[in-house]
N, C-alpha and C positions, 0 to 999 in steps of 0.2 A: 630200368623203368623207361617205358615208351611216353615220351613227351609229346611228339607231334601227333594231332587228331587226324590228319589227313591219311585216308585209305587208298591206295593204288589198286583200283579194280578196273578190269578191261569191260565195262559195260556201258551201253548207251547213256545212263544217267551220269555217269562220270565223263564222258565226252561231249556232253552238253557245252554250249558256249558259254562263257564266263557271265555276259549279261542274262543269259536265261537262269542261270544259277542263282544270281543275285536277286533276280525276278521272284525267284521262288522264296527267299527269305522276306523280301520286302512286301510281296503279294500277301503272305501269311499275316503280317503285321498289319496290313491296310484293312485286310478282307475282316479280322474278328475283332480289332481293336473297339469298336465301339458297340459291338453285340453282346447282350447279356443273355439272351434263351440260350440252355445247355444244348437243346435240339438242333440249334441252329449252327452252333458250334462243332458239334460232334462231327459231322461230315469231313472238316478240315483235319480234324485230330485222327481221324482213322485214316484219311488220304496220306497225312503226313507218316503215320505209322507205316502204311504200306511201302512209303518210299523208302525209308529208312531198312525195310525188309530187301526191296528191290537193290538198294545199295550195298547190301551185306554189310552193313555198318553195326555188326554184332559186336565187335571190339569196344567201341565207343558206347553202345547201349549199354554193354556191361559195367562200364567205367562210370557211368551217370546213371545207373540204376537207382541208387539210393535218391537222387535228387528228382527222377521221375515218379517216384513213389512219394517222397516226402513232400514236395512242393505242392503238388493238388491235395494231399491229405491236409497238410496245414492250413491252406488256402481254406479248403471247405470248412474246416473246425473254426478258424477265427470268424469267417464272414457269417457263418450260420449263427454262432453263439453269441458274438458281439455286435453283431449290426441287426437292426430291424429293418428291412428292405422297405423302402417309401416312406420312411419317417425321418424327422431331422434329429442328427445326435447319434452317438453310439450308447447303445443299451446292453445289457447282459440279461439273457433268457435260458434258463435251463431247459425249457422246450420251445426250440425256435420254430418259427410259422413255417408254412410251407413256401410262401413267397422267399422268405430268407434262405431256406434250403436251396430253392432253385437258382436265386440269384448267387449263391456262394457254389453251386455246381458250376454255373456258367463261367465264374471267375478260375476256378480250378482247371477247366479245360482249356480256358484262354492262356493261362500260363504254362500249361502242358503243351499246347501248340507253339508258343514262344521259344520254349526250351526244345521241343524237337524240330523245330525249323533251323535253330542255330545250329544242333549237332550234327543235321544233315547236311547243312551248307560248309562247316568246317571238315565234315568227312568227305566230300567231293570237291572241294576246291582248294587249289594249292594257293600259295600266296602271289604267286606270279600272275594267276589267272583273276584274282582279286583285283591287283594294280590295274590289271589289263581293263577289266571292267569298269573301275572307277575312271580311267583315261578316256574311254570310251564315252562315257557319260559327261564328258567335258572337264572334269575335276583337273586344276592344275599339276603339273608334274612334281612339283615339291610337296604339294599338299596329299597326294596319293602315295608318294614315297614314305612320307612320314606315317600315314596310316598302315601301310603294308610293313615298315619297319617295326612298328609297334607290334604285329602279330608274330613277327619274326623274333624279337626279343623277349616276349613272354615265355616260350618254351626254354629258350636259351638260359634264362634267368633261374628256371626251376630246375634245369640241369645243374647248373651251377650250385645251387642251393644243395641238391641231393648229392653231390660230390662232397661239397664241404661237410655235409651231415655224416656220410660215410666216413670221411677222414677224421672227424673229431671222435667217432664211435670206436674207430680203431686206435684212437689215442685213449681210450677209456672214459669217454663222457657217455652216461648212461640218461637218455632222454625220458625215459620210461618210470624214472623213480620219483616219487613223491608228490605233492598235490598239483592241482593245475597251475599255480601262480609259481611254484616252484620249477615245474617243466618249461614254463614259458621264460623263464630266467636262464635257463640252460641253452635256450635258443640264441642268446646274445651273441656267443661265439660264431654261429652261422650267419646272423645278419650282417656283422661288419665286413668278414671276407666278401660276401656278396656284393655288397653295396660298393666296396672299394674296387672290385673287379669290375663292377658295373662303370664307375667312372672312367677306370683305365680304359674298357672297351669302347666306350662312348668317344674319347680323347682320338683313340686310334682309328676310330670308324671315321671322325671328322675328317681328319688327316687324310686317308684314303679316299673320301669323296672328294674333297678339294684336288688331291693330285690327279683325279680322273675328270676333273672339270665339270662338278655338279653344280657350281655356282654360275656356270657360263648361260647368258641369255641367247640361247638358240634352240632352234627346233630339234626335238628329241625324236630319235629313232627307237623302235620297239621290237624286240625280238623274244619269243614267238609271237606271230598274231594269229588267232585262230579265226576259222572261217564258219560263217553263218550258212548252215544246211537245211536240207528239209526237216529233219526232227526237230531241229532248234524254231523253225517256224510252226511247227504243229504244235510243241510245247508251249511257245508264246502265245498262240491263240488260245489254247486249253487255260492258261494262266489268265491272260486277261479277259476270258469269258468268266471263270470263276470270281475272279476278284469283281469285275464289273458287275456281276449279279448279287454279288455281297454289299458291295456300296450302293447299290439301288435300293435293295433292302433296308439297309441302314438309313438312308434318305429319306424312306417312304416309311418308316416306323415298324418295320417288320423287323424280327429276330431281337427285338428289345421289350424287356417287361413293362407292364404299365405301371406307372407311378401312383401310389396312393395320394 
């Protein structure tokens, strides 16, 4: 089973500078966070869908397909049925109003944008590139290393858990038998080895980092270093224009539903 989400493709989207890739993710959140109108959020949703297609990220799209469907559907259902838009408090309505359904559609598209932007970023960005982008923004070396290490350890722990599950199944432990609570109880033999392995791995990693002089207060060198090219400049201008336009609309009241 494939754990890592990065897809190595030879396209311009993958060759973008790490700062530009990070700007796509941050710009998506900044552009649509304060907006409510679905017709205003929809262009960003379609743009992210097009970028996922250009990135040839179909393996990750298939992996997250249930979330791409369930998250907007559940969001639309909850906000339209249990929230009367423009009024104080949470109410229940079998026949939601048009304003409530419009607001619910906007919230669903916003969450779809956040999910699509995150999947796109993880599909086209290596961990090393993410660290490089954080360092270019002025983040301290230790902090950027800790964040990048968290991204590395998540798939490592998942891989370790899958290996333990396979080993327990080979010994005759059936995880699919019984009710939900019985199945959860059978995962205890998986959790304990994974956590013990994580503690041993953390201790070994700390020793290895200290051996390589991680705690030294000195200027850090970095390899490789990405170069900012013409394509990165054009992409940066496009991102800045889109985000600036959406922020201008938000500050001037456009793209937001009127309050009752």
